[in-house]
Every structure is written in structure tokens, then in C-alpha cells.
N, C-alpha and C positions, 0 to 999 in steps of 0.2 A: 648230542654232539660225542661226550664221552661212552655214550655205551658202540656206538658207530666205531670209535676211533677202534674200543676194546677188538669189536667185532674183526675193522682188518687188521688191529695186530695178533691174534690168535691166527685168523686164514696166514698170511704170510710165516705164519712161527709154523703154522704147517703142511704149507707145501714148503721152505726151506727145509723139515726133517722130508718126510715126502722126498726130495729129492737127494738129499743125503743118502736117507735105504740108495734108493736107483743106483747114482752114482758110486756109491762104495760097493753097492753086488756087479754093474754092468760097465763101471770106469763109464769113458767124460762122448768116447763117441758113440757107444755103443745104448745111451742112452736115453733111456723113452718120456720126452711130455705125456703122453699120454698114460703110460704107468706109472710120472709123479699127481699127473695131475688123479689120476683112481686109491693112488694112498692117501694120498691127499684130501681129497670129497668137497674139492672148491673147483669151481665153474673154472674153465676155457677163460671164460670177458675180467673172473676175480685174478687171474695168474697172471693174465700180460695188463693187469692193473697195479702190478705188484711188481715182474720179473719181462724186462722188454726179450728178453734169450735166454738159451739153453747156460750160452756161455754166461748171461747176469746171473743165471740162480746157480751158476756154478763158483760166482764170484759170490755172492749171501752166503753157503756153506763158508769156502774161508772164512769171510770174514767173522759169521759166527764160529768160526775153529777157534780164533785169530782171539775175541773174547773170552773165548775160554780157556788156551795159553794162557793170557794174561791177568786171569782171576786162580790160576792155579800157583805164577810166580808169586804174586803179588800176596798173595795168600801164606806163603813161605817164608821171602823178603821180612815179613813184619817181624820173622818171630825170631827178636831180640835176643834172647833162652838158650840157640846154641850158636855155635859156629856155626864159619860156610861151611865147609864142609860137609855136614850135617845139612844147612839148607841144601845144599846141590844131591845130598839123595833122598829129600823128603820134595823136589820140583819132580826127582826118577823114578820115583812111587809115588806117584799121585799122575805125571800122565801116562805110567805104563796103565791101571789106571783106566782115564781115558782111554785107554787106544783096545782095550780089550772089553768098555762097557758103553764108553760117547759116541751115537749113531756118526757126531755128527766131528770128530777126532776123526773116526775110522777114514772118514770120509776123506776130508782135509787129506791125508795120508795117501790116498790113492789117485786121487787127484796132481796132487804136487810130483809126484811119476809118472799120474798116467803123458803118456805120450800128440798124444792129442790136447794135451792142454798146460801140459806141471809151464810151457814158458809163461803160460798169462796170470799164474800167478803163485809167486811164491812160499804161500800159506805163515804158522809158527814159526817153520824154522830158525828165520833170522834175531827175531825175538828169542827164541829158548839158545842161541850164541852167545845173544850177547848178555846175558843171562849167567852160562855158562862164565862168559871169560870174565863178568863181574863179579862171580863168585870163589876163582880163579885168584881175581889180585888179592884180593880180597884176605882167602887163607895164604895166597904171599906172607900178604905185611902178617899178619895175628901168627906167623909160624907155623901152620903144616903143614904147609908144601915148601922145600926148598928154597933159597933164595933167588938159584940157576935154572927155575921155571921158567918156561916160554908158559906164555898164556896165548895165544896167536893157535902156540903147534898142540898142547894139555884142549884146548874149545873145540881146533879139528878133528883131533884125536877120537875124543871122547864123543863128539856130534855124530862121525862118524861111528862108529861102537855100536850105535845105543839107533842106529838104520837100517845097521845091518843085522841086528838083531830085533828087530819086528823081523823084518824078512826069514829070519833065518828062522821064527817062532807060526808064519805061514807056510815057509816051504817041507818044517818038520812038526809039525802037531804044537800043541798044544806042550810038553812039556818037556822041561822046562816050564811055567810060567809067565809071565813076561816081565815081569816082579823082578824077580829068580834074575833073566835074564838080564833089565839092564844094573839089579847092584848089581852081579860080578861085575861090567864092564866097568864101572863104579870103580869099583877096587883092584880091579886089578891095576888098574891107571893111575888111581892116589897110591897106593902100596908102590909103587914104582918112582912117586917122583917128593913123597911124604920124607916129617924133619919125622928121628924119636923120640921124642916128646909128643907128637902126634900119636906115631903106634902101641906107644907106652900110655895113654890115653882111648885109644880105640880097646887095645887089648882090655882095657878092665867094662866098660862100656857100653861095645860095640854103638851099631847107629842111637844114635839115640832118639829117634821120631819117627814113627811113618804115614803118611797117610789113609786116611781113610774115608770107602766108597761113602758110607752115609753123610759129609762133610761134601759131598758130587752136589748135592740138591737131588735133581733127574735129569742124570748123565744124557740120558734121552733126548 
């Protein structure tokens, strides 16, 4: 029984991975179930055992991406050695790595903006926005951002900048890379709203931590 369950788990994971490749390359409407089957090496019966439809497959890809968003956010929120803005930098740095190397997160980005699917699921954006706002409030409370900083405006502006940078990376190639683009967006907004004390500290040490690809396990 345990062996059968493990085989079923592996088959399901292989189908989701193949679906992510297909959605990321073709978009939702043009995605082919036959190509997904070919990529996963699963049978049609196995696919319909796990998933009812292409929409069900796309939701499974989103759910897998949301797990990765949660893993990224949780990994940085436990860093009690870092202040809120350094944690925010770490979250964005790891997210950039995932967008560059993790096909599940790449597919999630494509799906949530795809006209044929985006109203069916919101992916990791709400989770990321909540983390940005919480860290913004903490940064205000700890004297890193000015007391008059509006957490909601800060969150909307920063989240919009990151999405825009992801578009720009596709439109204009990989230079600068996504990690640099995300860091630049964060620095521009933070420098417009930070306190003199944070500027002085940042001038001495810069960002105190960065993400590492090897910490993500097997991102694909």
C-alpha cells in the first residue's frame, strides 16, 4: 500500500510538473493535454484519476506555486537576526530566484495574467502582498520607515513594481537580471520613505542577507 501511494504521489507530481512546463510555454488556452501527458509519461487514465480537467490541472499548478511562496516567506520570517526591511529583501531575492529557475512559479506567473484563466485563481500574489504589508508595519514600528508611511500604499506600489519588473525582464531580455531589478525597485521605494537612522545603517552594511539557489531544494 505504501509503495502504491508513493507511486501515485510521484505520478501526480510528474503531471503537475509537465503541466507547468506546458502552461508556461503555451499559456492556458493553447495548452495541450496530449503534450502534458507526453511530458509526464503518465497514462490518460492516470491523469484523469488525479485531475478532472485542464482547469483542475492549472489550479494544481497554482496550489504548488502557493506552497513555494509560503516556503519562501516562512523561511525569511523566522530570521530574527534581521530587521523587517532585510527580511523583505530576502523574500524578494528568493522570489526572483524562483521566477528564474522554478518552472512551477514561472507557470503561476503566466497563469495569473493569462486572459483565459486569470479570473479562476490568484496564485501567490495575495500571500506576498500580506507579507509585504506586515513587514512594512514592522519596519515603521522599528524605526526603519518614517511614521507617516502608509503601509497600504507602500504595499501596492512595491507589489506593482515587482510585477512590472517581471514584465520588463521578458520584454527586454535578462539584463539586468531579475534579482537586480527587484532589489532596485525595493531600494528606490525604501529610500523615499526610510528614516535617517536606517540610511546610516544601510550605508555601513548594505543588505545583510541574500537568497541562495541551493536552499530551494529542487526548484523545478
